[in-house]
N, C-alpha and C positions, 0 to 999 in steps of 0.2 A: 617614608617613601615606599610605595608599593614595589614588590618584586615583579620583574618582567620576564616572560618567557618568549624567546625568539625561536621560531621553527626554522632552522637553517636547511633542513631536509627531513624527509620522512618516508621516502620510497623504500620498499622492501626488495632486496635482491640486487637491483641495479637502478640507476637513475632514470626513472620512467618519465617520458615527456618533459625532460629537462629538469625534473625535480630531484635534487640530490638525495642520497640515502640518509640513514638516520644520523641526526645531529641536532641537539636541543640545547640552547644556551639560556641559563637562568642567571639573571643579574639582580642583585639586591643585597642589602646589608654590607655594602662595600666589596662584594665578591662577584666575579663572573665565572660560572662553572659550566663547562661543556659536558653534556651527557652523550657519549658515543661520537664517533668521528668517521663516518662512512664516506664513500666516494662522492666528491663534489662539495664536501663541507669546508675544505680549506679555501676553495674559491669564494664561498660565502663569507668566511671569516675575514679574508683579506680584501674584500670588495671595496671597502671604504677606507682602509688604513694599511700601512705596511707593517704594522705590529699586530699580533694576534689579540691582545687585550684580555687575555684569560688569566685567571688565578689558579685554576685546576681543571683537569680532565678526568672524568670517570667513565670507564668502559664497562658496559653491562655483560658482554660476552665477546669472544674472539672470532666471530664470523666476519668474513670479508666486508659485508655491507655495513658493518659497524666499526671497523678499525682501519681500513685501507688508507684513509687520508691522514693517519698519524705520520706517514712518511713526508708528504708535502708540508704538514704542520711543522714537523721537525726541521725541514729546510727553511721555513719561515723563521723559526727560532734561531737556527744557525746564522741567518742574516742579521738578526737582532744582536747576537753575540759578536759576530765579526765586524759589523759595520756600525752598530749602535752602542757598543760597550756593555751590553747586558752580561751579567754573570750569575743571575739567579735561575735556578733550574725550575721548570714548570712541573708541579706535582701531577703525576699520572698514576691513577689507581686502576689496576687490572685484576681480573679474577685469577685463580690458581693456574699456574703454567703460563701466564701472560708474559712474564719477563723473558722466559726462555724462548717463547715464540718470537718476541720482538728482537731478541739477539740473533736468532736464525734468519728472520726476515731482513733485518738490516745487513746481515752478512752477505746476502745475495747481491747487494749493491757495493760491496767492498768498502764500506764506510770506515772500517778499522784501519785501512791502509792509505787513507787520505793524509795529506801533509799540508801544513800552513806555513807561509813564509816567515822569515825572521824580522820583517819590518815592524815598526811600532805602530799598531793600529788600535791600540787601546786595550783595556783589561780583559775584555771578552775574548778578543783574538788571541791574546797571550795565554789565557787559561786553556783554550782549546788547543793551541799549539803545543803546550806542555803535556796535556793528557795524550795527545796523539803520538808524541815522542815515546810514551810508555806503552804504545800498542793498544790503547783503549779506543772504543768506538764513540765517536762524537755524538751520535744519536742518543746513546745511553747516558750522555753527560748533559745535554740540553733538557732532557726529561729527568725528573726525579721519580723513578718507577718503584711503586710499592704494590705488592699483591694484597688482596683482601679476600676473605671467604664470605660468600653470601650468608648473611646473619650478623656480620660485623657492623659496627656503627662508629662514627667519628665526627669531629667538627672541622669544617673548613671556614675559618673566621667565625662569624656569628651564625653560620648556617649549619644545622645538624643534619647529617646524612645517616639514614638507617637503611640497611639492606636486608633482603630475605631471599631464599632460593626460589627461582622461577622453575617452570617445567618446560624445558626446551631440549633440543637434541644434544647440546653440550652444556657445561656448567654456565649458568646464567643467573644474574642477580636482578631482581626487581628492587626499586628503591623509593624512599621518601625523603624529600628535602624540606625541612622546616625552617622557614625564614620568619622568625617572630611568631605571630599567631596565625600565619598562613602557610599552607603546605602544598608542594607539588608532589604528585605521585607518578611513577613511571614503571610500567610493567616490564620494560625490556621486551624480548620475544618470549612468549610463553603460551602453553595450552591453558585452558581453564584450570584455575587452582584456587580453591576456596580459602586456603590458608592466607592468601594475600589480602583478604578482607580486613583483617586486623591491622595490617601495615598501612592500609590506605584509608582507614576510617576517618571521615570528616575532612578529607583533603579538599582544598579549594579547587584544584584542577587535577584530573587524572588523564595522563597520556597513556592510552591503551592500545596495545597491539590488536589490530582487527584485520589481519592479513587475509583470512579466508572470507573475503568480502564479495566473492563472485565464484561461479563455477570454474572460471579459468585460472584462479589463483593456485599456484603450485604449492606443494608441501603441506604437511599436516601438523607441524609442531607449533601451531599458532592458535589464537582464538578467532571466533567469528565475531562480527559486529554485535550479534544478539548476546553472545557471552560477555563481550565487553560492557554492554548495557546492563546485564545482570550484575556484573562486578561493581559497576558504578552505583547501582541502586542499593545493593546490600551494604556497601561501604559508606553510603550516605554522602557522596561527594557532591560538590556544587556544579561543576562543569566537567563534561566528558569530552575529550578530544581524541577522535579516532585517528590512529597513525599506522604506518607500515601497511597500508592497503595494498591489495593485489595490483591496483592501478588507480591513479587519481580520478579516472572516469567512473569509478565505483562509488564515489562520494554520496550521491543522492540515495542510492539503494542501501548503502551502508548505514546512513542516518535513519532510514526507515526501519531497518532491522533492529538497530540499537534502541529506537524509540519504543519498540514493542515491550522492552524491559525497563527502560529508564525514562521517567517523565521530566527530568531536568534538562538543562541546557546541553545541547550536543553540537559539537563543531567538528570540522574536518581539518586535519593538519595540512593536507595538500592544498587547501583553499585559503585558509587564514594563517598568517605568518607571525602574529604577535598577540600575546595575551597578558593581561595584568592579573596578578593573583590577589 
């Protein structure tokens, strides 16, 4: 079975014109892995089901447009535990300092001081009730949070995840996900970085940050579409998907810029929402 990539959101900074921020779900080899979880991603995840349907979440970096919907995703998991009997924690990989950040973020909502009733509502409810009695934070229970360092590699089921340092304003990981003989590459947010060529070599699909897609795009810690095209060409990928644009309306001009460097298939994450690897 081919692996499938669903673009749940790809806006940079804030949900532009109704398009959620960064969130990409790879399904294949019996796994569903979410890359980043920005504003609007929880809405997309729960649009057709009351369960999230994920096997793991990987966060590239701890900027708000890549992590804010971890809170509503956590609320969805809470419902699965309390009402659905779930007791398995969802693996959540975050860069260095990510766990401490989430502890502080969750603390703003006083999650540690929530209490659950004594009624018998199943094993998930009982498990959360018991950990809350110990003064623990339920959000840090429904997720199994583990920090990784860009450069680390691990397996999620039969999918191999390999990371490398990106060049952004905070610690950020680019990553490659190998599902059999097909691979998804994801830059995260990054400036041009030639060192990523080796990580992405021969990938079926490259999700590339092309935020500097117009004169109006703010910030400088990103690539231009032309640089994304250069990365795709040198790495020899099959399909380039431009994501994290300054605006979805920049799509046509961004493709034109990328095509000056890359002669292969170029798509826009803001326009097409599903790809097969």
